[in-house]
N, C-alpha and C positions, 0 to 999 in steps of 0.2 A: 242355473240361469234361467229365467222365466223366458220362454218363446211366445207367451200369450200375446194375443192381436189387438186386446181391449175390448172386443166384441162379445156381447152377452146375447145370443141369438133370441132369447125370449124376450128381451127388452132392448131392441135396437136403438133405443132414444138416449142410451147411456154409454159410456166408456169408463173401463177400469184398467189401471196401472199400465195404459199406453194412451199416449197423448197426440202421435203425430196424425197430420191429417191423412183422411182415406179418401180418395177421390170417388171411389165406387159407394160410398157411405154419405147419407146426410149428416151434416154437423150434429154434435150431441147436444143434447138439453141438460144434461149434468153429468159431471166427472167423478170420479172415487179414486182415492188413493189408499192403498193398504198399509205401506209404510215406507220409509225412506232409502232402502237399498237401491242401487243404481239402475238396475236392471228393470225396476218399477217404475223409472221417470222418465222413459223417452218421450221426448218431444215436449217435456212439461216446461223447458225453460223458454219456449217461445209460445206457449199458450196465452191467450188474452180473453177467453171467453169459453165456456160458461163458469159457473161456481165449481170447485174442487171440493168434495165432501171428505173428511177424514176424522182421525181421532186428534184430541188437543195436543197430544205429546208430539204426534207426527209433525202437526202444523209448526209448533216452536222448533223443533230440529231442523225442518226443513227450511224456516227462512234464515237460519243462520249458517247453513252450508257453504263452506267455501272451497275452492279449487286451491290445491297445493302451491302452485305458482304464484297465485294471487297472494296468498299468505306471506310466502317469503319476499315478494316483492314489498309489500307494506312493512313488514319488519325492516327492510333495508331503507324505506324511505322513498322507494321508486313510486308507490302508489299513497296518495295521501289519505284515503279512505278504503275502509275494507271493501273488497268485491264480493257480495254474498249472492251466489248465482240464481236464487229463487225469489229474493226480496220483493221483487216486484208483484208477486203473487198474494201481498199481504192481505187486498182486499178480495181476493178470490176464494181463498182458503176459508173454509167454514167447518168448526170442528162440531161433531156430534159426539155426546156422553156415551159411554159403552152401556150395552143391554137395555137401551131406551127405544123402543119401537118409536120411528120419527117419520112422518108423513112428509113428502116433499112434492109440491105442486110443479110438474114439468112445463106444463103448458095449460090454459084454460081446459078443462074437462079431462086431463090426464095426470095422473097422481101416482106414485109409487110410497110404499112403506120400507125403510131400510133400517136394520138393527146392526149395530156392531158388537163382535165378540173377541175377546182376547185371542191371539193366534199361537201364543207361546213360542214366539220367535225373536223378537227384540222389542225394546221400549217403543210403544205406541203401534205395534203391528196389531192389525184387527183382520178378522174376517166380517164378510158383509152378507147379511140375508137380505134378499130382495124379494118382495112381495107386491102383487097388484091383484086385480080381481080375477085374471086368467092364469096367473102363473107364481111359482115360488121355486127360487134358486139360491143356492149357497156357494159364494165364491171364497175360496179359503185364503189366497193370496200365498205366501210363504208360511209352512205350518209345521209344528213339530207334535205330532198327536200321539204322545205318550199315554200308557193307560191310565194315568190318573186324570190327565186332561180328557180323555174322552168320557170317562166316568163322570167328570164335573160339567162338561157342556152338556152332557146328555140330561142333566137336572136343570138347566136354565130355562126360568118361567117361558122365555120366548122361543125356545125351541122344544120343549117337552112334547108338543102335539106332534112333532115331525118324529121324534124318536120312540115315542109311545105307538106310533102307526094309526093314529087319529088323522092326519093328514100326510102327504108324500110329497117330497121335494121333487120337482121335475128334473132338476139336473144340480150335480156338484161340479163346479169348477175347481180341480183338485191340483195341488202341488205335487207333481210327478217328477221331483228331482232324482228320486232314486227308486228305481223299480227293480233291483236285484233281489234276491232271495235273503241277503245277510240281514241279521238281526242287530240293532244298535244297542249300546248300554244307554240307559237313561241319563239324563243330566245328573240326577244325584248320584248315580253310580260314578259318573266321571270325576264330578267333584270331590268325592269321597275318597276315590283313588288318588287324586291330585294332593289331598291334604295328608293322606298317608306317606306320599313320596317326599313332600317338602319337609314333613316333620323330622326326616332322618337327616337333615343339613344341620350344621352348626349353627347357633343363635345368630351369628353375626353375618349369614350368608344374604347376600342381595340377589332378589330374584327380579327377572323381568318377564312380564306377562306380555306375549306377542299377540294381541288383539287388535287388529286394523280396522275392524268394522264393528257396527252395533250387534249386539246379542250375547256379549260374555259379561255382562254386569254381574250376574250371580257368582260369577268366578270371583271377580274382584271382591263381592261384600262376603264370600265365604272364607278366602285366603285371609282378608284384614280381620276378620274376626278370630280364625285359628291361629294366626301369627302374631296376634296384637300390634299390627302395624298397618297404617293408613297406606294408600296407595298413591304414588306419585304420578300426575298425568301433566300434559302439557297445556299450556294456556287455552289452546283451541278446544280440546277435549272439555276441559273444566267449564268454558264457557257454553258448549252444546248441552252439556248435562245440568248446568246451573239453570238453563231456561226451563227445565222440568219442575221447577219450583216458583211458580208464578205468583207474584203480588196482586191480590185483587183488593178493593175497597171493603173495608169492614163494616158490614151492615147493621152491627150492634153499637157502633160508636164510631169516634174519629179514628183516624188511622187505616193501617192495612193489615191483611192476613195473609199468610202463605197457603196457596193452593197448589198441592203436589198432583202433576198430571198424569202419573203412572205409578204403580205399586212401589217400585224401585227406587223412586225419586228420594224419599227420605233418608234412606241408609245411604244413597250416593252422596247427596249433597246438604244433607243436614235438615233440621227441624226445630221449632220452637215448642218447649213444653211449660205452659206457664209462661213465667219471665226469664227462663234458662234456654240458651241456645245450645243445642246438641249437634256437633259437626258430624259430618258425613265421613263415608271411608275414603273418600278423594281428597285430595290435596295438592297445593302447589309448593309444598315443601319437599326439598331433595332428599333431607336427611331421614329416610326410612329405608326399610328392607323391600319393600315392593313397589315396582316402577313398572308403569305402561304408557311411558313418554314416547314421543313421534321418532319413527324410525328415520334415520339420516340425521337426526337432530337430538340424539340423547343428551341427557344432563351429565354434568360432570361426575356424579356420584356412579353412573353407569359407566362411563368413558374412563373412568380411573380405577375402577375396581373389578376384581374377577366377578363374573355374573354367570348365574344359571338361569338359562332360558326355560321358559315355559310355552309350550306350544299345544294347541288343541288339534286332534284328529277326529275324523269322522266316527270310526268305531275300530274296536279290536277284536279280531275274528279268533275264534276258539282255538285255531292252530298258530296263534301268536302274530299273524300278518295285521298290520295296520292299514285302514283306508284313509289316506291322506287327502283332505279336502283343498284342492288348489284350483281357485277358480270355478268351483262347481257350486250351484246354488245361489250365486249371485252376491253382491256386497262386499267383494274379496277385501277392497281397500277403501271403503267409503268414508272412514274416519279420516282417511289422508286425500281424498279427492285430487288425485295426483293428474298427470296430463292425459288428454282423451283426444282421440281423432273422431272428429264429427261423423254422422252417419253417412256411409258412401252410397250413391246410386249404383246401379249396374254399369252405367257407362263409366264414372270415375273409377270403380274397381277394375274393369276392363283395362283402364290407361295404367293404374297401378300394378296391376298384374303383367302388363306388358315390360314395364320398368323392372320389375323384379326378375322376370324370365332373362333378362339381358346381362344379368348379375353373373359374371364368372366365377365370383368366389363363393357363392352360395350353392350346397350340393342340391342335386336334383330332387331328392327326396324332401328337403326342407321347403323347397319350392312349391311342391305339391301340397304339403301340409298349410301353407300360408294361403295357397289358392283355394283350398276347401273353406279355410277358416273366414278368408273375406267375403266370399260368395255367401257363406251362411250369415254373416253379419249384415250384408246387404238385404238378405231376405227378412231377417228378423227386426230390422228398423232400430236398433240399438247401437249406441256409440262403442268404440273400440278402446278400451284402456291402455295406456302406453306405460310400461314398467320404465319409466325414465326418470333418473334423479335431477336435480336443478342444474346440476354441472353440464348437462348436455344442453341446455337453453343458453341463448344469448341474453342480454339486457332486454330485448323486445321479446323475450318469450318465444323465440323462434329455435328450431333445430334442424340439422341437416335431414334430408330424405332418407339417407343410409342410416343415421340414427333410428329413426321411425321404423324402418323396415327392419331392422335387428331386433327392435323392441316388438313388433308384430309377430316375427319368428318365435321369439321367447314366450310371448303370451300364447301363441296359437298352439304351441306344444303342450301346453299345460293340460292336464287331465287327473282324474283320480288315480294316486299312486298307490300300489300296494307294497309295503317295506316290512321287513324283518329286523328288528334292531338288537344287535348284541352289545352287552355291556359287561366289562370283568366284575365278577361277583363282588371282589373287595373294593371296587370303585365307586363311587357316587357320580353319576352322569352328569357332565356341563349342560346337556338339554333334557327336559323333563316332557314327555308326551302323556296326554290323557285324552281319553274318549269323550266328545263333546259336541254332537251333532245339533245343528239349528234347524236341520230339515228332518222329516218322517222317514223311516225306513219302510219298505213295501209291507211288512207284516203290521206295522202301525197304520198306514194307510187303509189296509183291509179291515181293520178293527173299527177305524173312523167310518168308513163308508159301511160296514155292516151296520152300526148303529142307527143309521137313517135309512137304508134300504131306500135309495133313490131311483127314480126310473132310468136315469142316465148319469154318466160321468163324462166329463170333458177334461182331457190333460192339459195343464198350463205351461208343462216342461216336456217337449217332445225332441228328441234326436231322431230325425226321420230315418237315416240309413241304418241306425243302430235298432232301431224298432221293426225296420222292414226286414232286416237280415235275420233278427232273433224271433220272428215271427210274433211280436207283441201287438196286442191290440186291446182294447178296452173290454172286449168279451173275455178274452184271455186272464186278463187282469183282474178284472171287477166283475164279470158277467154275473157270477152265482152269487154275488152280494149285491144285486140290482133287482128291483121288482119288475122292471122292462127287460124286453128282449130285443130292443132296438137302440142301436148305440150310434149316435150322429157322427161322432169323429170317426168310426170305422167306416160308415157310409161314404163320408167325404173323401176319404183315402181311396177307397174304392171307385168312387165315381170318377175322380179326378185321374187316377191312374189308367182307368179305362180310356177316359177322353183324351189324355195325351197320346196312348198308343193309337187310337183312330186318326188322331190330328197328324202324327209322323208318317202312319200309312199314306194319308190323304197328300201330304207334302212331298212324298216319294213320287206318287202318281202324277202329280201336277208337275213336278220337275221334268220328269221323262217326257211328258206330252208336249213341252215346251221346248224341248232341246233341239240342238242343231242336228238335223237328219242326213247332213254331209260329213259329218265328223265321226270319227270312231278313236278309241283308245284303248290300250291295254293297261290295266292297273291292278296294284294289289291294294285292297281296302280292308284295313282291320276290322275284324268282327268282333273282337274282344274288348274289354274296357267299359268302364264306367262314365256316363257323362255328368261332370261335376257341375257345369253351368246351370242346365236344366234342374238338375237335383236338388240344389240349392235355392234356386229361384221359387221353387214350390214347396220349400223347407217347411213353411207354417202348415201346410196339409201333410207334409211327408210322402210327396209323390216323386216319380222318376219319368223322365221325359225320355224317349227313345230317340236316336239319332236316325237321320235318313240313311237308309240302307240300299247300296246299289248292288243288284244281282246281275250275274252273268247270264248269257243265253242259256249255258247248260247247266247252271246251277240248280241246286235243289232247295226248296223251302225247308230247310233243315234245322227249323226250330226245335231245340230240346224241350225235353220236359221241365215245368216249373219247378224249383228248388222245393223240398218238402219243408225247409225251415223259413220259408218266405212268409210274411204276414199274409193270412189269408182274408180276415175280415168276414164280411157277408159272403155267401157262397157265390162263386163266378159263374157268369152263364158261359156255357161250353163254346158258343160261337163268337166269342169275342175275339179281337184282334191281338196278335201277338203282343205281350209287354216287354219291356226292355230288359228285364230279369231274365226271360224265356230266351231273348236273344242273345244276350252276352253269356249266360249261364254263370255268372257272377265272377268270373276270373278275368283279370285285366292281365295275367302274366301269360297266357298261353300265347302260342305263336299266331300270326296272322295268315288267314288262309288266302289264297289268290282267287280271284274271280275274273271273268272276261267281261268287260263292259259292252253292253248292247251298242250296235253301230250308232243308234239315235243319240246317245250322249256326248255332249261337247266335250272336249279337251278341258276347256277353261272351267265348266262345271265340276269336272272330275278332279282338278287340281285344287279348285277352291274347297272340294268337299275333304280330300285328304288333308290339306293343312288346317282345316277346322278339328279333324280328328286327332291330329298330331297336337295341336295347342291342347286340346280338352285330355288327351291321355298323357302329355307330356313326353311324348317319344320323338319330337324333334330334335336334331342334333344342333342346329342353331338357335335354339330358345324358342319366344313367341313368335310366330309368323304372322305377317299382316296379310289381309285378305281384302284387295282391292275390288273396286266395282267393276262388274264384267264390261261395262261400257267405257270404261277408263285406262285398259289394259291392253297389251298385244297390238292388232293393228290399228285399234282406235286410238292409241296413244302416239302414232306417229302420223307424221304431217302427210296428207295425201299428194300425190303427184299432179301438178297443174294438167290440164286437158291438152292434149297434143303432145306431152313429154313422152319420150320412149315409146 
């Protein structure tokens, strides 16, 4: 799942794959879209300007995308016309042909040159090479950099000067969906394994290929050829893929000619050879062996017959463990476009979390997972996909809050699963799994970066807590494959980490100086745990914010040594303030230590602080606790006696 915020620091006048308004930045002069997966479309539905540049295939697919509830209501007759989410962008979307350097004038006196390259991810998916007089950067979008792909892209006429060392890229904005050490099977190896497995079944076996997003078209083509059967798809998929064969006027005479917008299009939807039409592998006919029709609305052939289900996994490790892609890498259900919860602000997230915390049916550990998930979504600016079928909605496309929360709980718990599958030797399984990743493995990313040796790399998919806990940084991942030794992302994380620690210390002293000198209290303040809200608010930079710490008179500044597995980044200054990791020692399960509050600390402030910590750590017995304003509680909330009374 992309977490990129759309900003190319070398070219601040453009935005890429993120279209929400950013108050701290001037409006862009041009936007760019790498492909149609939903995690790259944030804010695009409300965009009114400027132009959005993309590939021709991406444009045609995007204009026809529909959300599942709208499709169902149109089929029922509730809606008279189709509701295509991005249809209003028809005049803003400007296609650029692949591997063709194109100069765009952003404003008088300012222009850039952009070149599109195939990203080996899904139809229409591209990388962008941005060049100006002062800089050159490569944005990969979502990328599968298999060995053959790196060898091919290295020979591109528009990139050969960068791969040969004549010029150097200032930065590669890289798809870092996977940064573990595991190697992935190539797509060809995965398809070869799949064909071998399906060939073992009887000739009348019906298969269903569970491909709910763009990127598995080669699987359809290969299976169709191997089993001599076309692939049945639903009307919506057929309409999307048919748009990849565009009819244009024939310049040599009257009539039109078909122009295919991506290499897979002819094999998928057919083509003309002379006067003869050759159909593609996709069909609306149900009397075939291969199916990939819409989930929840399967055709009669699938419903009435025993079916063998075909499911892709990310990779199969040497010990037999399968890495299952569940919601990782984006685009999980883009062909379905089911219900979504619009992007939530931090204030809206806080309200929703309070409602969730008051639920007595949901276990506490699940509440914590949802809380972290929602805060992360509030930070990355993207919508939340709800795993709900149409039975959960009424005629007005509304559902209960309980159903939505349960769906969020289900979605938030998804992650990469490791599974070992055992099937009796003499039985043919009802489910076939095959390795087929649409994203690069870490060894493949290293090969890709090595081919260019850029000065810097910026990660477009970052899980901040994981990176910090595992000590990941651009220097550790790609430093020896870059020609530079300064890495902007590492510096940004280090700088923000330091700033937040200093700010927290400053807030502590400010609170103590303004406290009521006449009040004193004895309290037990938790000194363990991790602050979820500040961590995820700054998730785009991968930083952590320290909570305000109240030290007792006799307490010692007992900050432990930093963990050795923590992200180091550039070398830290020895005199810096204590950071949150140092303070908490990375454990939320240790017992709280008692401390005596200084006499100057007011009871109201102590109570508010403790309530905040219980909310953050989930340690309160009564769920989420409200924290009222100091000026509207205790004596301030009671009527004052009239003068002269008592």
